[in-house]
C-alpha positions in Angstrom: -33.7 -18.0 -45.5 -36.0 -15.6 -44.0 -36.0 -11.9 -43.9 -33.3 -9.9 -41.9 -34.4 -9.6 -38.1 -32.9 -7.0 -35.7 -31.9 -8.4 -32.3 -31.0 -6.2 -29.2 -28.4 -7.9 -27.1 -26.3 -5.9 -24.5 -27.4 -2.6 -25.7 -26.3 -3.3 -29.4 -28.5 -4.2 -32.4 -27.5 -7.2 -34.5 -29.3 -7.8 -37.8 -29.2 -11.4 -38.7 -30.9 -13.7 -41.3 -32.0 -17.1 -40.1 -34.6 -19.6 -41.1 -36.1 -19.4 -37.5 -39.2 -17.2 -36.7 -38.6 -13.9 -35.7 -40.4 -14.3 -32.5 -38.1 -17.1 -31.8 -35.1 -15.3 -32.5 -36.4 -12.2 -30.4 -37.4 -14.7 -27.4 -33.5 -16.3 -27.5 -32.0 -13.1 -27.8 -33.9 -12.1 -24.6 -32.6 -14.8 -22.9 -28.9 -13.8 -23.9 -29.5 -10.3 -23.2 -30.8 -11.2 -19.6 -27.9 -13.3 -18.9 -25.5 -10.4 -20.0 -27.4 -8.0 -17.6 -26.9 -10.9 -14.9 -23.1 -11.2 -15.6 -22.6 -7.4 -16.0 -24.6 -6.3 -13.1 -27.0 -3.4 -12.9 -25.4 -0.1 -14.3 -22.2 -1.6 -15.4 -20.7 -1.7 -18.7 -20.4 -5.0 -20.6 -16.7 -6.3 -20.9 -15.9 -7.9 -24.4 -15.7 -11.4 -22.7 -19.3 -11.0 -21.4 -20.8 -12.7 -24.5 -18.1 -15.4 -24.2 -19.2 -16.1 -20.7 -22.9 -15.9 -21.6 -22.3 -18.3 -24.2 -20.2 -20.8 -21.8 -22.9 -20.5 -19.3 -25.7 -21.3 -21.9 -23.7 -24.4 -23.2 -23.2 -25.5 -19.6 -26.9 -25.4 -18.9 -27.6 -27.0 -22.4 -25.3 -29.8 -21.2 -26.9 -30.3 -17.6 -30.2 -30.7 -19.4 -29.0 -33.2 -21.8 -27.6 -35.3 -18.9 -30.8 -34.8 -16.8 -32.7 -36.0 -20.0 -30.6 -39.1 -20.7 -31.1 -39.9 -16.9 -34.7 -39.6 -17.2 -34.9 -41.6 -20.4 -32.5 -44.5 -18.7 -34.9 -44.8 -15.8 -38.1 -44.7 -18.1 -36.6 -47.7 -20.2 -35.7 -49.5 -16.9 -39.2 -49.0 -15.6 -40.9 -50.0 -19.0 -38.8 -53.2 -19.0 -39.9 -53.9 -15.5 -43.4 -53.3 -16.2 -43.2 -55.7 -19.3 -41.6 -58.4 -17.4 -44.4 -58.3 -15.0 -47.0 -58.4 -17.6 -45.3 -61.3 -19.4 -45.1 -63.3 -16.0 -48.8 -62.4 -15.3 -49.7 -63.8 -18.8 -47.5 -66.9 -18.3 -49.3 -67.4 -15.0 -52.7 -67.1 -16.3 -51.8 -69.4 -19.3 -50.7 -71.8 -16.6 -53.7 -71.7 -14.9 -56.0 -71.8 -17.8 -54.1 -74.9 -18.9 -54.4 -76.5 -15.6 -58.2 -76.0 -15.4 -58.6 -77.3 -18.8 -56.8 -80.3 -17.8 -58.9 -80.8 -14.7 -62.1 -80.2 -16.7 -60.8 -83.0 -19.1 -60.1 -85.6 -16.3 -63.7 -84.7 -14.9 -65.2 -85.5 -18.1 -63.2 -88.8 -18.4 -63.6 -89.9 -14.7 -66.9 -88.4 -13.5 -67.2 -88.3 -9.7 -69.5 -91.0 -8.4 -73.0 -89.9 -7.3 -73.5 -90.4 -3.6 
């Protein structure tokens, strides 16, 4: 654990000890404080439920981001599968063409074309 850090959220000071860096904690506390001000509105006192509402709001945002990330990951996997399938198909086609040209060359060596 690190040193105690003072965080200012909703007009109150909280002293916390965490393994995260102070700058990160201050940044996160700023996000929570901003959400609190958004919920309460300018010049209004904070209701005791305000922190709960902010926590639920942030959890909702997190859940949406996780769903968005999962969707992007699924699309990326499908795109990669499609690209790999195309590459495999192109390689098989190229191998087939090489095999045919090798067979044709061998056939020409065995049966040279008559000179005119």
